[in-house]
PyMOL Python script that loads the backbone (N, CA, C, O; Angstrom):
from pymol import cmd

cmd.read_pdbstr("""\
ATOM      1  N   MET A   1     -35.287 -18.609  10.656  1.00  0.00           N
ATOM      2  CA  MET A   1     -35.585 -18.575   9.244  1.00  0.00           C
ATOM      3  C   MET A   1     -36.274 -17.250   8.862  1.00  0.00           C
ATOM      4  O   MET A   1     -35.972 -16.637   7.839  1.00  0.00           O
ATOM      5  N   ASN A   2     -37.205 -16.843   9.724  1.00  0.00           N
ATOM      6  CA  ASN A   2     -37.912 -15.600   9.448  1.00  0.00           C
ATOM      7  C   ASN A   2     -36.957 -14.402   9.473  1.00  0.00           C
ATOM      8  O   ASN A   2     -37.149 -13.429   8.745  1.00  0.00           O
ATOM      9  N   LEU A   3     -35.942 -14.485  10.308  1.00  0.00           N
ATOM     10  CA  LEU A   3     -34.970 -13.407  10.405  1.00  0.00           C
ATOM     11  C   LEU A   3     -34.202 -13.245   9.098  1.00  0.00           C
ATOM     12  O   LEU A   3     -33.950 -12.118   8.673  1.00  0.00           O
ATOM     13  N   PHE A   4     -33.833 -14.325   8.465  1.00  0.00           N
ATOM     14  CA  PHE A   4     -33.130 -14.269   7.188  1.00  0.00           C
ATOM     15  C   PHE A   4     -34.006 -13.654   6.097  1.00  0.00           C
ATOM     16  O   PHE A   4     -33.529 -12.875   5.272  1.00  0.00           O
ATOM     17  N   ILE A   5     -35.275 -14.007   6.102  1.00  0.00           N
ATOM     18  CA  ILE A   5     -36.194 -13.464   5.103  1.00  0.00           C
ATOM     19  C   ILE A   5     -36.357 -11.961   5.320  1.00  0.00           C
ATOM     20  O   ILE A   5     -36.383 -11.198   4.355  1.00  0.00           O
ATOM     21  N   ILE A   6     -36.466 -11.533   6.560  1.00  0.00           N
ATOM     22  CA  ILE A   6     -36.621 -10.112   6.860  1.00  0.00           C
ATOM     23  C   ILE A   6     -35.346  -9.353   6.473  1.00  0.00           C
ATOM     24  O   ILE A   6     -35.422  -8.280   5.874  1.00  0.00           O
ATOM     25  N   LEU A   7     -34.195  -9.898   6.807  1.00  0.00           N
ATOM     26  CA  LEU A   7     -32.939  -9.242   6.423  1.00  0.00           C
ATOM     27  C   LEU A   7     -32.781  -9.194   4.903  1.00  0.00           C
ATOM     28  O   LEU A   7     -32.287  -8.208   4.355  1.00  0.00           O
ATOM     29  N   TYR A   8     -33.199 -10.254   4.234  1.00  0.00           N
ATOM     30  CA  TYR A   8     -33.137 -10.287   2.771  1.00  0.00           C
ATOM     31  C   TYR A   8     -34.043  -9.213   2.182  1.00  0.00           C
ATOM     32  O   TYR A   8     -33.650  -8.520   1.244  1.00  0.00           O
ATOM     33  N   LEU A   9     -35.239  -9.068   2.715  1.00  0.00           N
ATOM     34  CA  LEU A   9     -36.177  -8.061   2.209  1.00  0.00           C
ATOM     35  C   LEU A   9     -35.674  -6.646   2.504  1.00  0.00           C
ATOM     36  O   LEU A   9     -35.843  -5.749   1.678  1.00  0.00           O
ATOM     37  N   VAL A  10     -35.068  -6.440   3.657  1.00  0.00           N
ATOM     38  CA  VAL A  10     -34.525  -5.134   3.998  1.00  0.00           C
ATOM     39  C   VAL A  10     -33.392  -4.771   3.037  1.00  0.00           C
ATOM     40  O   VAL A  10     -33.313  -3.635   2.569  1.00  0.00           O
ATOM     41  N   GLY A  11     -32.523  -5.729   2.746  1.00  0.00           N
ATOM     42  CA  GLY A  11     -31.440  -5.497   1.783  1.00  0.00           C
ATOM     43  C   GLY A  11     -31.984  -5.214   0.393  1.00  0.00           C
ATOM     44  O   GLY A  11     -31.470  -4.355  -0.324  1.00  0.00           O
ATOM     45  N   PHE A  12     -33.035  -5.949   0.019  1.00  0.00           N
ATOM     46  CA  PHE A  12     -33.651  -5.750  -1.294  1.00  0.00           C
ATOM     47  C   PHE A  12     -34.282  -4.363  -1.401  1.00  0.00           C
ATOM     48  O   PHE A  12     -34.127  -3.692  -2.421  1.00  0.00           O
ATOM     49  N   VAL A  13     -34.983  -3.931  -0.368  1.00  0.00           N
ATOM     50  CA  VAL A  13     -35.618  -2.610  -0.367  1.00  0.00           C
ATOM     51  C   VAL A  13     -34.551  -1.527  -0.378  1.00  0.00           C
ATOM     52  O   VAL A  13     -34.708  -0.519  -1.067  1.00  0.00           O
ATOM     53  N   ARG A  14     -33.471  -1.712   0.370  1.00  0.00           N
ATOM     54  CA  ARG A  14     -32.377  -0.742   0.378  1.00  0.00           C
ATOM     55  C   ARG A  14     -31.752  -0.635  -1.013  1.00  0.00           C
ATOM     56  O   ARG A  14     -31.445   0.468  -1.467  1.00  0.00           O
ATOM     57  N   THR A  15     -31.561  -1.758  -1.686  1.00  0.00           N
ATOM     58  CA  THR A  15     -31.008  -1.756  -3.041  1.00  0.00           C
ATOM     59  C   THR A  15     -31.938  -1.028  -4.000  1.00  0.00           C
ATOM     60  O   THR A  15     -31.482  -0.230  -4.818  1.00  0.00           O
ATOM     61  N   LEU A  16     -33.239  -1.295  -3.906  1.00  0.00           N
ATOM     62  CA  LEU A  16     -34.201  -0.588  -4.755  1.00  0.00           C
ATOM     63  C   LEU A  16     -34.183   0.918  -4.468  1.00  0.00           C
ATOM     64  O   LEU A  16     -34.301   1.725  -5.389  1.00  0.00           O
ATOM     65  N   PHE A  17     -34.038   1.292  -3.208  1.00  0.00           N
ATOM     66  CA  PHE A  17     -33.980   2.702  -2.832  1.00  0.00           C
ATOM     67  C   PHE A  17     -32.748   3.377  -3.448  1.00  0.00           C
ATOM     68  O   PHE A  17     -32.849   4.483  -3.978  1.00  0.00           O
ATOM     69  N   VAL A  18     -31.606   2.727  -3.381  1.00  0.00           N
ATOM     70  CA  VAL A  18     -30.378   3.293  -3.946  1.00  0.00           C
ATOM     71  C   VAL A  18     -30.508   3.409  -5.460  1.00  0.00           C
ATOM     72  O   VAL A  18     -30.119   4.425  -6.037  1.00  0.00           O
ATOM     73  N   ILE A  19     -31.045   2.392  -6.104  1.00  0.00           N
ATOM     74  CA  ILE A  19     -31.243   2.440  -7.563  1.00  0.00           C
ATOM     75  C   ILE A  19     -32.195   3.581  -7.924  1.00  0.00           C
ATOM     76  O   ILE A  19     -31.963   4.290  -8.903  1.00  0.00           O
ATOM     77  N   GLY A  20     -33.261   3.764  -7.145  1.00  0.00           N
ATOM     78  CA  GLY A  20     -34.211   4.857  -7.399  1.00  0.00           C
ATOM     79  C   GLY A  20     -33.553   6.217  -7.230  1.00  0.00           C
ATOM     80  O   GLY A  20     -33.782   7.113  -8.043  1.00  0.00           O
ATOM     81  N   ILE A  21     -32.736   6.392  -6.186  1.00  0.00           N
ATOM     82  CA  ILE A  21     -32.033   7.660  -5.961  1.00  0.00           C
ATOM     83  C   ILE A  21     -31.104   7.957  -7.136  1.00  0.00           C
ATOM     84  O   ILE A  21     -31.061   9.084  -7.629  1.00  0.00           O
ATOM     85  N   ILE A  22     -30.362   6.945  -7.582  1.00  0.00           N
ATOM     86  CA  ILE A  22     -29.451   7.133  -8.720  1.00  0.00           C
ATOM     87  C   ILE A  22     -30.241   7.480  -9.981  1.00  0.00           C
ATOM     88  O   ILE A  22     -29.849   8.380 -10.723  1.00  0.00           O
ATOM     89  N   TYR A  23     -31.350   6.778 -10.233  1.00  0.00           N
ATOM     90  CA  TYR A  23     -32.172   7.030 -11.417  1.00  0.00           C
ATOM     91  C   TYR A  23     -32.716   8.460 -11.422  1.00  0.00           C
ATOM     92  O   TYR A  23     -32.607   9.165 -12.425  1.00  0.00           O
ATOM     93  N   PHE A  24     -33.300   8.883 -10.301  1.00  0.00           N
ATOM     94  CA  PHE A  24     -33.869  10.227 -10.259  1.00  0.00           C
ATOM     95  C   PHE A  24     -32.774  11.297 -10.259  1.00  0.00           C
ATOM     96  O   PHE A  24     -32.981  12.395 -10.774  1.00  0.00           O
ATOM     97  N   GLY A  25     -31.622  10.983  -9.690  1.00  0.00           N
ATOM     98  CA  GLY A  25     -30.493  11.918  -9.753  1.00  0.00           C
ATOM     99  C   GLY A  25     -30.039  12.144 -11.184  1.00  0.00           C
ATOM    100  O   GLY A  25     -29.781  13.280 -11.583  1.00  0.00           O
ATOM    101  N   ILE A  26     -29.939  11.074 -11.956  1.00  0.00           N
ATOM    102  CA  ILE A  26     -29.552  11.200 -13.369  1.00  0.00           C
ATOM    103  C   ILE A  26     -30.606  11.969 -14.150  1.00  0.00           C
ATOM    104  O   ILE A  26     -30.268  12.778 -15.014  1.00  0.00           O
ATOM    105  N   ARG A  27     -31.881  11.727 -13.857  1.00  0.00           N
ATOM    106  CA  ARG A  27     -32.946  12.466 -14.553  1.00  0.00           C
ATOM    107  C   ARG A  27     -32.878  13.958 -14.253  1.00  0.00           C
ATOM    108  O   ARG A  27     -33.042  14.779 -15.156  1.00  0.00           O
ATOM    109  N   ILE A  28     -32.639  14.313 -13.004  1.00  0.00           N
ATOM    110  CA  ILE A  28     -32.556  15.730 -12.630  1.00  0.00           C
ATOM    111  C   ILE A  28     -31.346  16.372 -13.288  1.00  0.00           C
ATOM    112  O   ILE A  28     -31.437  17.482 -13.811  1.00  0.00           O
ATOM    113  N   ILE A  29     -30.211  15.677 -13.265  1.00  0.00           N
ATOM    114  CA  ILE A  29     -29.003  16.224 -13.890  1.00  0.00           C
ATOM    115  C   ILE A  29     -29.208  16.406 -15.381  1.00  0.00           C
ATOM    116  O   ILE A  29     -28.847  17.448 -15.929  1.00  0.00           O
ATOM    117  N   SER A  30     -29.781  15.411 -16.051  1.00  0.00           N
ATOM    118  CA  SER A  30     -29.935  15.510 -17.505  1.00  0.00           C
ATOM    119  C   SER A  30     -31.007  16.514 -17.902  1.00  0.00           C
ATOM    120  O   SER A  30     -30.945  17.074 -18.996  1.00  0.00           O
ATOM    121  N   ARG A  31     -31.977  16.752 -17.049  1.00  0.00           N
ATOM    122  CA  ARG A  31     -33.058  17.671 -17.403  1.00  0.00           C
ATOM    123  C   ARG A  31     -32.732  19.126 -17.083  1.00  0.00           C
ATOM    124  O   ARG A  31     -33.116  20.020 -17.838  1.00  0.00           O
ATOM    125  N   TYR A  32     -32.032  19.381 -15.980  1.00  0.00           N
ATOM    126  CA  TYR A  32     -31.834  20.752 -15.542  1.00  0.00           C
ATOM    127  C   TYR A  32     -30.385  21.223 -15.625  1.00  0.00           C
ATOM    128  O   TYR A  32     -30.117  22.327 -16.098  1.00  0.00           O
ATOM    129  N   ILE A  33     -29.467  20.406 -15.175  1.00  0.00           N
ATOM    130  CA  ILE A  33     -28.078  20.855 -15.074  1.00  0.00           C
ATOM    131  C   ILE A  33     -27.344  20.716 -16.404  1.00  0.00           C
ATOM    132  O   ILE A  33     -26.605  21.623 -16.785  1.00  0.00           O
ATOM    133  N   LEU A  34     -27.525  19.622 -17.111  1.00  0.00           N
ATOM    134  CA  LEU A  34     -26.824  19.396 -18.375  1.00  0.00           C
ATOM    135  C   LEU A  34     -27.126  20.466 -19.427  1.00  0.00           C
ATOM    136  O   LEU A  34     -26.194  20.932 -20.083  1.00  0.00           O
ATOM    137  N   PRO A  35     -28.389  20.879 -19.620  1.00  0.00           N
ATOM    138  CA  PRO A  35     -28.642  21.961 -20.588  1.00  0.00           C
ATOM    139  C   PRO A  35     -27.955  23.279 -20.212  1.00  0.00           C
ATOM    140  O   PRO A  35     -27.524  24.025 -21.091  1.00  0.00           O
ATOM    141  N   LEU A  36     -27.853  23.563 -18.918  1.00  0.00           N
ATOM    142  CA  LEU A  36     -27.158  24.783 -18.499  1.00  0.00           C
ATOM    143  C   LEU A  36     -25.672  24.703 -18.846  1.00  0.00           C
ATOM    144  O   LEU A  36     -25.088  25.687 -19.301  1.00  0.00           O
ATOM    145  N   LEU A  37     -25.061  23.546 -18.635  1.00  0.00           N
ATOM    146  CA  LEU A  37     -23.648  23.382 -18.970  1.00  0.00           C
ATOM    147  C   LEU A  37     -23.413  23.485 -20.477  1.00  0.00           C
ATOM    148  O   LEU A  37     -22.442  24.101 -20.917  1.00  0.00           O
ATOM    149  N   VAL A  38     -24.300  22.886 -21.260  1.00  0.00           N
ATOM    150  CA  VAL A  38     -24.167  22.955 -22.723  1.00  0.00           C
ATOM    151  C   VAL A  38     -24.354  24.387 -23.202  1.00  0.00           C
ATOM    152  O   VAL A  38     -23.616  24.850 -24.072  1.00  0.00           O
ATOM    153  N   GLU A  39     -25.325  25.090 -22.647  1.00  0.00           N
ATOM    154  CA  GLU A  39     -25.564  26.485 -23.036  1.00  0.00           C
ATOM    155  C   GLU A  39     -24.359  27.358 -22.702  1.00  0.00           C
ATOM    156  O   GLU A  39     -23.976  28.222 -23.491  1.00  0.00           O
ATOM    157  N   LYS A  40     -23.769  27.134 -21.544  1.00  0.00           N
ATOM    158  CA  LYS A  40     -22.581  27.898 -21.153  1.00  0.00           C
ATOM    159  C   LYS A  40     -21.422  27.598 -22.098  1.00  0.00           C
ATOM    160  O   LYS A  40     -20.685  28.509 -22.476  1.00  0.00           O
ATOM    161  N   GLY A  41     -21.253  26.339 -22.483  1.00  0.00           N
ATOM    162  CA  GLY A  41     -20.204  25.973 -23.419  1.00  0.00           C
ATOM    163  C   GLY A  41     -20.407  26.609 -24.780  1.00  0.00           C
ATOM    164  O   GLY A  41     -19.446  27.065 -25.400  1.00  0.00           O
ATOM    165  N   VAL A  42     -21.639  26.644 -25.251  1.00  0.00           N
ATOM    166  CA  VAL A  42     -21.939  27.256 -26.550  1.00  0.00           C
ATOM    167  C   VAL A  42     -21.672  28.759 -26.504  1.00  0.00           C
ATOM    168  O   VAL A  42     -21.133  29.319 -27.458  1.00  0.00           O
ATOM    169  N   LYS A  43     -22.040  29.411 -25.415  1.00  0.00           N
ATOM    170  CA  LYS A  43     -21.781  30.857 -25.290  1.00  0.00           C
ATOM    171  C   LYS A  43     -20.287  31.152 -25.272  1.00  0.00           C
ATOM    172  O   LYS A  43     -19.834  32.120 -25.882  1.00  0.00           O
ATOM    173  N   ASN A  44     -19.517  30.311 -24.568  1.00  0.00           N
ATOM    174  CA  ASN A  44     -18.067  30.510 -24.541  1.00  0.00           C
ATOM    175  C   ASN A  44     -17.472  30.336 -25.933  1.00  0.00           C
ATOM    176  O   ASN A  44     -16.594  31.100 -26.334  1.00  0.00           O
ATOM    177  N   MET A  45     -17.947  29.331 -26.674  1.00  0.00           N
ATOM    178  CA  MET A  45     -17.432  29.095 -28.023  1.00  0.00           C
ATOM    179  C   MET A  45     -17.809  30.249 -28.945  1.00  0.00           C
ATOM    180  O   MET A  45     -16.995  30.662 -29.772  1.00  0.00           O
ATOM    181  N   GLN A  46     -19.017  30.775 -28.823  1.00  0.00           N
ATOM    182  CA  GLN A  46     -19.419  31.919 -29.635  1.00  0.00           C
ATOM    183  C   GLN A  46     -18.562  33.140 -29.317  1.00  0.00           C
ATOM    184  O   GLN A  46     -18.165  33.875 -30.221  1.00  0.00           O
ATOM    185  N   GLN A  47     -18.278  33.356 -28.043  1.00  0.00           N
ATOM    186  CA  GLN A  47     -17.454  34.498 -27.657  1.00  0.00           C
ATOM    187  C   GLN A  47     -16.047  34.364 -28.224  1.00  0.00           C
ATOM    188  O   GLN A  47     -15.477  35.345 -28.702  1.00  0.00           O
ATOM    189  N   LYS A  48     -15.481  33.160 -28.176  1.00  0.00           N
ATOM    190  CA  LYS A  48     -14.149  32.941 -28.745  1.00  0.00           C
ATOM    191  C   LYS A  48     -14.146  33.194 -30.246  1.00  0.00           C
ATOM    192  O   LYS A  48     -13.214  33.802 -30.773  1.00  0.00           O
ATOM    193  N   MET A  49     -15.184  32.729 -30.936  1.00  0.00           N
ATOM    194  CA  MET A  49     -15.261  32.937 -32.386  1.00  0.00           C
ATOM    195  C   MET A  49     -15.413  34.421 -32.706  1.00  0.00           C
ATOM    196  O   MET A  49     -14.805  34.907 -33.660  1.00  0.00           O
ATOM    197  N   ASN A  50     -16.207  35.144 -31.933  1.00  0.00           N
ATOM    198  CA  ASN A  50     -16.362  36.582 -32.159  1.00  0.00           C
ATOM    199  C   ASN A  50     -15.051  37.320 -31.916  1.00  0.00           C
ATOM    200  O   ASN A  50     -14.684  38.209 -32.685  1.00  0.00           O
ATOM    201  N   ASP A  51     -14.343  36.954 -30.848  1.00  0.00           N
ATOM    202  CA  ASP A  51     -13.043  37.586 -30.577  1.00  0.00           C
ATOM    203  C   ASP A  51     -12.056  37.307 -31.694  1.00  0.00           C
ATOM    204  O   ASP A  51     -11.311  38.195 -32.108  1.00  0.00           O
ATOM    205  N   GLN A  52     -12.051  36.072 -32.183  1.00  0.00           N
ATOM    206  CA  GLN A  52     -11.135  35.711 -33.271  1.00  0.00           C
ATOM    207  C   GLN A  52     -11.476  36.471 -34.543  1.00  0.00           C
ATOM    208  O   GLN A  52     -10.581  36.924 -35.257  1.00  0.00           O
ATOM    209  N   GLN A  53     -12.763  36.614 -34.828  1.00  0.00           N
ATOM    210  CA  GLN A  53     -13.174  37.342 -36.031  1.00  0.00           C
ATOM    211  C   GLN A  53     -12.805  38.822 -35.919  1.00  0.00           C
ATOM    212  O   GLN A  53     -12.355  39.421 -36.896  1.00  0.00           O
ATOM    213  N   LYS A  54     -12.990  39.415 -34.742  1.00  0.00           N
ATOM    214  CA  LYS A  54     -12.609  40.818 -34.555  1.00  0.00           C
ATOM    215  C   LYS A  54     -11.109  41.004 -34.704  1.00  0.00           C
ATOM    216  O   LYS A  54     -10.656  41.991 -35.283  1.00  0.00           O
ATOM    217  N   GLN A  55     -10.339  40.058 -34.184  1.00  0.00           N
ATOM    218  CA  GLN A  55      -8.884  40.141 -34.307  1.00  0.00           C
ATOM    219  C   GLN A  55      -8.464  40.019 -35.769  1.00  0.00           C
ATOM    220  O   GLN A  55      -7.556  40.724 -36.209  1.00  0.00           O
ATOM    221  N   ASN A  56      -9.104  39.145 -36.516  1.00  0.00           N
ATOM    222  CA  ASN A  56      -8.779  38.998 -37.939  1.00  0.00           C
ATOM    223  C   ASN A  56      -9.143  40.247 -38.720  1.00  0.00           C
ATOM    224  O   ASN A  56      -8.437  40.615 -39.659  1.00  0.00           O
ATOM    225  N   GLN A  57     -10.230  40.904 -38.350  1.00  0.00           N
ATOM    226  CA  GLN A  57     -10.624  42.126 -39.046  1.00  0.00           C
ATOM    227  C   GLN A  57      -9.652  43.257 -38.751  1.00  0.00           C
ATOM    228  O   GLN A  57      -9.387  44.085 -39.623  1.00  0.00           O
ATOM    229  N   ARG A  58      -9.114  43.307 -37.533  1.00  0.00           N
ATOM    230  CA  ARG A  58      -8.145  44.340 -37.191  1.00  0.00           C
ATOM    231  C   ARG A  58      -6.837  44.130 -37.941  1.00  0.00           C
ATOM    232  O   ARG A  58      -6.179  45.099 -38.321  1.00  0.00           O
ATOM    233  N   ASN A  59      -6.455  42.888 -38.155  1.00  0.00           N
ATOM    234  CA  ASN A  59      -5.187  42.581 -38.797  1.00  0.00           C
ATOM    235  C   ASN A  59      -5.271  42.590 -40.322  1.00  0.00           C
ATOM    236  O   ASN A  59      -4.248  42.477 -40.997  1.00  0.00           O
ATOM    237  N   SER A  60      -6.468  42.721 -40.867  1.00  0.00           N
ATOM    238  CA  SER A  60      -6.591  42.690 -42.321  1.00  0.00           C
ATOM    239  C   SER A  60      -5.997  43.951 -42.927  1.00  0.00           C
ATOM    240  O   SER A  60      -6.030  45.025 -42.327  1.00  0.00           O
ATOM    241  N   ARG A  61      -5.462  43.799 -44.112  1.00  0.00           N
ATOM    242  CA  ARG A  61      -4.802  44.925 -44.786  1.00  0.00           C
ATOM    243  C   ARG A  61      -5.820  45.666 -45.651  1.00  0.00           C
ATOM    244  O   ARG A  61      -6.845  45.118 -46.058  1.00  0.00           O
ATOM    245  N   THR A  62      -5.498  46.930 -45.914  1.00  0.00           N
ATOM    246  CA  THR A  62      -6.387  47.728 -46.739  1.00  0.00           C
ATOM    247  C   THR A  62      -6.248  47.319 -48.195  1.00  0.00           C
ATOM    248  O   THR A  62      -5.271  46.673 -48.574  1.00  0.00           O
ATOM    249  N   GLU A  63      -7.204  47.686 -48.993  1.00  0.00           N
ATOM    250  CA  GLU A  63      -7.203  47.321 -50.408  1.00  0.00           C
ATOM    251  C   GLU A  63      -6.058  48.032 -51.121  1.00  0.00           C
ATOM    252  O   GLU A  63      -5.864  49.235 -50.944  1.00  0.00           O
ATOM    253  N   GLY A  64      -5.308  47.297 -51.917  1.00  0.00           N
ATOM    254  CA  GLY A  64      -4.204  47.865 -52.672  1.00  0.00           C
ATOM    255  C   GLY A  64      -2.851  47.564 -52.073  1.00  0.00           C
ATOM    256  O   GLY A  64      -1.842  47.736 -52.757  1.00  0.00           O
ATOM    257  N   ASP A  65      -2.778  47.125 -50.833  1.00  0.00           N
ATOM    258  CA  ASP A  65      -1.499  46.762 -50.229  1.00  0.00           C
ATOM    259  C   ASP A  65      -1.009  45.453 -50.838  1.00  0.00           C
ATOM    260  O   ASP A  65      -1.773  44.500 -50.988  1.00  0.00           O
ATOM    261  N   VAL A  66       0.253  45.422 -51.181  1.00  0.00           N
ATOM    262  CA  VAL A  66       0.839  44.217 -51.753  1.00  0.00           C
ATOM    263  C   VAL A  66       1.987  43.779 -50.856  1.00  0.00           C
ATOM    264  O   VAL A  66       2.889  44.562 -50.561  1.00  0.00           O
ATOM    265  N   THR A  67       1.949  42.545 -50.434  1.00  0.00           N
ATOM    266  CA  THR A  67       3.038  41.997 -49.637  1.00  0.00           C
ATOM    267  C   THR A  67       3.414  40.647 -50.212  1.00  0.00           C
ATOM    268  O   THR A  67       2.560  39.894 -50.679  1.00  0.00           O
ATOM    269  N   ILE A  68       4.686  40.354 -50.173  1.00  0.00           N
ATOM    270  CA  ILE A  68       5.177  39.056 -50.621  1.00  0.00           C
ATOM    271  C   ILE A  68       5.874  38.415 -49.434  1.00  0.00           C
ATOM    272  O   ILE A  68       6.827  38.970 -48.886  1.00  0.00           O
ATOM    273  N   GLU A  69       5.400  37.266 -49.049  1.00  0.00           N
ATOM    274  CA  GLU A  69       5.958  36.588 -47.898  1.00  0.00           C
ATOM    275  C   GLU A  69       6.568  35.275 -48.367  1.00  0.00           C
ATOM    276  O   GLU A  69       5.931  34.506 -49.087  1.00  0.00           O
ATOM    277  N   HIS A  70       7.792  35.028 -47.959  1.00  0.00           N
ATOM    278  CA  HIS A  70       8.477  33.785 -48.311  1.00  0.00           C
ATOM    279  C   HIS A  70       8.621  32.950 -47.055  1.00  0.00           C
ATOM    280  O   HIS A  70       8.863  33.468 -45.965  1.00  0.00           O
ATOM    281  N   ASP A  71       8.469  31.662 -47.227  1.00  0.00           N
ATOM    282  CA  ASP A  71       8.688  30.753 -46.125  1.00  0.00           C
ATOM    283  C   ASP A  71      10.144  30.326 -46.151  1.00  0.00           C
ATOM    284  O   ASP A  71      10.545  29.545 -47.013  1.00  0.00           O
ATOM    285  N   LYS A  72      10.930  30.822 -45.226  1.00  0.00           N
ATOM    286  CA  LYS A  72      12.366  30.579 -45.228  1.00  0.00           C
ATOM    287  C   LYS A  72      12.701  29.132 -44.898  1.00  0.00           C
ATOM    288  O   LYS A  72      13.765  28.647 -45.282  1.00  0.00           O
ATOM    289  N   LYS A  73      11.837  28.451 -44.211  1.00  0.00           N
ATOM    290  CA  LYS A  73      12.098  27.059 -43.856  1.00  0.00           C
ATOM    291  C   LYS A  73      12.027  26.146 -45.080  1.00  0.00           C
ATOM    292  O   LYS A  73      12.827  25.218 -45.200  1.00  0.00           O
ATOM    293  N   ASN A  74      11.094  26.393 -45.979  1.00  0.00           N
ATOM    294  CA  ASN A  74      10.880  25.509 -47.124  1.00  0.00           C
ATOM    295  C   ASN A  74      11.796  25.822 -48.301  1.00  0.00           C
ATOM    296  O   ASN A  74      12.018  24.944 -49.136  1.00  0.00           O
ATOM    297  N   ASN A  75      12.334  27.027 -48.403  1.00  0.00           N
ATOM    298  CA  ASN A  75      13.124  27.413 -49.558  1.00  0.00           C
ATOM    299  C   ASN A  75      14.519  27.856 -49.105  1.00  0.00           C
ATOM    300  O   ASN A  75      14.722  29.036 -48.817  1.00  0.00           O
ATOM    301  N   PRO A  76      15.487  26.927 -49.036  1.00  0.00           N
ATOM    302  CA  PRO A  76      16.817  27.295 -48.550  1.00  0.00           C
ATOM    303  C   PRO A  76      17.620  28.090 -49.575  1.00  0.00           C
ATOM    304  O   PRO A  76      18.644  28.662 -49.201  1.00  0.00           O
ATOM    305  N   ASN A  77      17.213  28.161 -50.861  1.00  0.00           N
ATOM    306  CA  ASN A  77      17.951  28.893 -51.893  1.00  0.00           C
ATOM    307  C   ASN A  77      17.855  30.402 -51.708  1.00  0.00           C
ATOM    308  O   ASN A  77      18.763  31.127 -52.115  1.00  0.00           O
ATOM    309  N   HIS A  78      16.786  30.886 -51.111  1.00  0.00           N
ATOM    310  CA  HIS A  78      16.596  32.317 -50.889  1.00  0.00           C
ATOM    311  C   HIS A  78      17.132  32.667 -49.505  1.00  0.00           C
ATOM    312  O   HIS A  78      16.367  32.826 -48.554  1.00  0.00           O
ATOM    313  N   LYS A  79      18.452  32.785 -49.404  1.00  0.00           N
ATOM    314  CA  LYS A  79      19.047  33.099 -48.110  1.00  0.00           C
ATOM    315  C   LYS A  79      18.966  34.590 -47.830  1.00  0.00           C
ATOM    316  O   LYS A  79      18.798  35.001 -46.682  1.00  0.00           O
ATOM    317  N   ASN A  80      19.083  35.383 -48.850  1.00  0.00           N
ATOM    318  CA  ASN A  80      18.934  36.819 -48.653  1.00  0.00           C
ATOM    319  C   ASN A  80      17.645  37.248 -49.343  1.00  0.00           C
ATOM    320  O   ASN A  80      17.278  36.710 -50.388  1.00  0.00           O
ATOM    321  N   ASN A  81      16.983  38.194 -48.763  1.00  0.00           N
ATOM    322  CA  ASN A  81      15.676  38.608 -49.251  1.00  0.00           C
ATOM    323  C   ASN A  81      15.813  39.927 -50.002  1.00  0.00           C
ATOM    324  O   ASN A  81      15.160  40.911 -49.653  1.00  0.00           O
ATOM    325  N   GLN A  82      16.671  39.955 -51.049  1.00  0.00           N
ATOM    326  CA  GLN A  82      16.877  41.187 -51.806  1.00  0.00           C
ATOM    327  C   GLN A  82      15.985  41.246 -53.039  1.00  0.00           C
ATOM    328  O   GLN A  82      15.855  42.315 -53.635  1.00  0.00           O
ATOM    329  N   GLY A  83      15.388  40.181 -53.431  1.00  0.00           N
ATOM    330  CA  GLY A  83      14.517  40.175 -54.591  1.00  0.00           C
ATOM    331  C   GLY A  83      15.244  39.677 -55.823  1.00  0.00           C
ATOM    332  O   GLY A  83      16.446  39.412 -55.777  1.00  0.00           O
ATOM    333  N   ASP A  84      14.534  39.550 -56.906  1.00  0.00           N
ATOM    334  CA  ASP A  84      15.088  39.068 -58.179  1.00  0.00           C
ATOM    335  C   ASP A  84      15.260  40.236 -59.139  1.00  0.00           C
ATOM    336  O   ASP A  84      14.502  41.206 -59.102  1.00  0.00           O
ATOM    337  N   TYR A  85      16.272  40.128 -60.001  1.00  0.00           N
ATOM    338  CA  TYR A  85      16.513  41.149 -61.012  1.00  0.00           C
ATOM    339  C   TYR A  85      15.759  40.759 -62.273  1.00  0.00           C
ATOM    340  O   TYR A  85      15.881  39.633 -62.754  1.00  0.00           O
ATOM    341  N   ILE A  86      14.986  41.686 -62.805  1.00  0.00           N
ATOM    342  CA  ILE A  86      14.241  41.453 -64.040  1.00  0.00           C
ATOM    343  C   ILE A  86      14.703  42.500 -65.040  1.00  0.00           C
ATOM    344  O   ILE A  86      14.643  43.698 -64.763  1.00  0.00           O
ATOM    345  N   ASP A  87      15.165  42.049 -66.206  1.00  0.00           N
ATOM    346  CA  ASP A  87      15.642  42.940 -67.229  1.00  0.00           C
ATOM    347  C   ASP A  87      14.470  43.293 -68.153  1.00  0.00           C
ATOM    348  O   ASP A  87      13.902  42.424 -68.814  1.00  0.00           O
ATOM    349  N   PHE A  88      14.126  44.570 -68.183  1.00  0.00           N
ATOM    350  CA  PHE A  88      13.041  45.040 -69.024  1.00  0.00           C
ATOM    351  C   PHE A  88      13.620  45.708 -70.271  1.00  0.00           C
ATOM    352  O   PHE A  88      14.645  46.388 -70.230  1.00  0.00           O
ATOM    353  N   GLU A  89      12.924  45.486 -71.365  1.00  0.00           N
ATOM    354  CA  GLU A  89      13.308  46.174 -72.606  1.00  0.00           C
ATOM    355  C   GLU A  89      12.246  47.196 -72.926  1.00  0.00           C
ATOM    356  O   GLU A  89      11.056  46.966 -72.706  1.00  0.00           O
ATOM    357  N   GLU A  90      12.685  48.336 -73.451  1.00  0.00           N
ATOM    358  CA  GLU A  90      11.766  49.385 -73.815  1.00  0.00           C
ATOM    359  C   GLU A  90      11.154  49.072 -75.178  1.00  0.00           C
ATOM    360  O   GLU A  90      11.868  48.734 -76.122  1.00  0.00           O
ATOM    361  N   VAL A  91       9.853  49.183 -75.273  1.00  0.00           N
ATOM    362  CA  VAL A  91       9.146  48.924 -76.528  1.00  0.00           C
ATOM    363  C   VAL A  91       8.700  50.254 -77.104  1.00  0.00           C
ATOM    364  O   VAL A  91       8.046  51.054 -76.435  1.00  0.00           O
ATOM    365  N   ASP A  92       9.076  50.481 -78.393  1.00  0.00           N
ATOM    366  CA  ASP A  92       8.689  51.738 -79.053  1.00  0.00           C
ATOM    367  C   ASP A  92       7.377  51.610 -79.793  1.00  0.00           C
ATOM    368  O   ASP A  92       6.914  52.576 -80.399  1.00  0.00           O
TER     369      ASP A  92
END
""", "prot")
cmd.dss("prot")
cmd.show_as("cartoon", "prot")
cmd.util.cbc("prot")
cmd.orient("prot")
């Protein structure tokens, strides 16, 4: 009978030890490692946004440039891109 009680207590202490190891492991990860991972992720996102902004600034057109872009997929009537004829009258 005493042997069963001792084995039961040993199993109970082992279970408490494993639970304690898991608890302190999670605390260490959340306190030290998780902030480093989040900081690295934020820096990567900032770098991507900066690269995208620089690329957009390089592709921007100078003031006074006029471009007309047609979406050929949405407008099947404009098969040729020659433009429209506008008849102007001279005003005296």
